[in-house]
VMD Tcl script that draws the C-alpha trace (Angstrom):
set ca {
  {-10.76 -13.90 2.78}
  {-14.44 -13.80 2.09}
  {-14.82 -10.23 1.01}
  {-17.97 -8.56 -0.12}
  {-18.33 -6.80 -3.41}
  {-19.26 -3.69 -1.41}
  {-15.91 -3.81 0.42}
  {-13.98 -4.30 -2.83}
  {-15.89 -1.49 -4.55}
  {-15.26 0.87 -1.63}
  {-11.52 0.30 -1.88}
  {-11.58 0.65 -5.68}
  {-13.35 4.02 -5.51}
  {-11.28 5.49 -2.66}
  {-8.74 8.04 -3.87}
  {-5.08 7.51 -3.13}
  {-4.86 11.24 -2.30}
  {-7.37 10.79 0.52}
  {-5.33 8.02 2.18}
  {-1.77 9.20 1.52}
  {-1.77 11.87 4.30}
  {-2.73 9.14 6.78}
  {0.26 7.08 5.64}
  {2.54 10.08 6.22}
  {1.16 10.75 9.71}
  {1.41 7.07 10.66}
  {5.07 6.68 9.70}
  {6.23 10.08 10.97}
  {4.50 9.58 14.32}
  {6.62 6.45 14.73}
  {9.88 8.20 13.80}
  {10.13 7.04 10.20}
  {10.56 9.36 7.22}
  {8.56 10.26 4.14}
  {11.58 9.09 2.11}
  {11.20 5.64 3.67}
  {7.47 5.72 2.92}
  {8.24 6.49 -0.72}
  {10.82 3.71 -0.81}
  {8.14 1.25 0.30}
  {5.59 2.59 -2.20}
  {8.16 2.42 -5.01}
  {9.15 -1.14 -4.10}
  {5.54 -2.33 -4.31}
  {4.26 -0.26 -7.24}
  {7.25 1.01 -9.21}
  {6.11 4.61 -8.64}
  {8.86 7.04 -7.72}
  {8.26 10.12 -5.55}
  {7.45 12.35 -8.53}
  {4.94 9.87 -9.97}
  {3.26 9.46 -6.57}
  {2.86 13.25 -6.40}
  {1.33 13.30 -9.91}
  {-1.12 10.56 -8.95}
  {-2.08 12.46 -5.79}
  {-2.67 15.65 -7.77}
  {-4.73 13.72 -10.34}
  {-6.82 12.29 -7.47}
  {-6.66 8.78 -8.91}
  {-8.69 6.03 -7.31}
  {-7.03 2.96 -5.84}
  {-8.32 1.08 -8.88}
  {-6.43 3.45 -11.21}
  {-3.43 3.58 -8.87}
  {-2.92 -0.18 -8.88}
  {-4.03 -0.71 -12.49}
  {-1.12 1.47 -13.70}
  {1.36 0.05 -11.17}
  {4.01 -2.56 -11.88}
  {3.56 -4.72 -8.80}
  {6.82 -6.10 -7.45}
  {7.18 -9.81 -8.29}
  {8.01 -10.48 -4.63}
  {4.76 -8.95 -3.39}
  {3.43 -12.47 -2.80}
  {5.96 -12.70 0.06}
  {3.93 -10.15 2.02}
  {2.00 -12.12 4.60}
  {0.24 -11.48 7.86}
  {-2.84 -9.79 9.19}
  {-3.92 -6.26 8.37}
  {-7.34 -4.79 9.09}
  {-8.40 -8.19 10.42}
  {-7.61 -10.09 7.21}
  {-4.70 -12.32 6.23}
  {-3.32 -10.55 3.15}
  {-2.25 -13.79 1.49}
  {-5.85 -15.07 1.61}
  {-7.55 -12.03 0.04}
  {-9.14 -13.17 -3.21}
  {-9.84 -9.86 -4.97}
  {-6.56 -8.68 -6.60}
  {-7.16 -4.94 -6.09}
  {-8.15 -5.39 -2.45}
  {-5.11 -7.59 -1.91}
  {-2.77 -5.02 -3.47}
  {-4.24 -2.23 -1.32}
  {-3.77 -4.39 1.77}
  {-0.21 -5.23 0.69}
  {0.50 -1.49 0.78}
  {-1.23 -1.16 4.15}
  {0.82 -4.06 5.53}
  {4.13 -2.62 4.30}
  {3.34 0.79 5.79}
  {2.29 -0.86 9.05}
  {5.63 -2.73 9.18}
  {7.48 0.52 8.49}
  {5.61 2.30 11.29}
  {6.36 -0.56 13.68}
  {10.08 -0.05 13.17}
  {10.82 -3.14 11.10}
  {14.12 -3.03 9.21}
  {13.82 -1.91 5.60}
  {15.52 -5.08 4.28}
  {12.75 -7.16 5.86}
  {9.97 -4.84 4.71}
  {11.24 -5.00 1.13}
  {11.61 -8.78 1.32}
  {15.29 -8.76 0.32}
}
mol new
graphics top color blue
foreach p $ca { graphics top sphere $p radius 0.5 }
foreach p [lrange $ca 0 end-1] q [lrange $ca 1 end] { graphics top cylinder $p $q radius 0.2 }
display resetview
């Protein structure tokens, strides 16, 4: 992906707290649960439900959110298109990690089985 520094900076400065409610609405509208959303977030980042809540309350940016995360070693298995970009081709690590999360949540909302979402 040929991304611009402006695009990468915008993602870095966005707060996780500003996007999280959209994740909740997206998955619940499709009949999935917040528990499943947290399972996906924990798989990718290592953050449990309580830590996610702390990060939301602290209003951390995506840069801080992913800098502190322990990214799952199987995250490279996340492939496909999200927001018009192939996630496996995104060059900027932070942008790629944010899109990994978007892709997982999109798969959850589309009703994909959890075993497939978590690449097990």
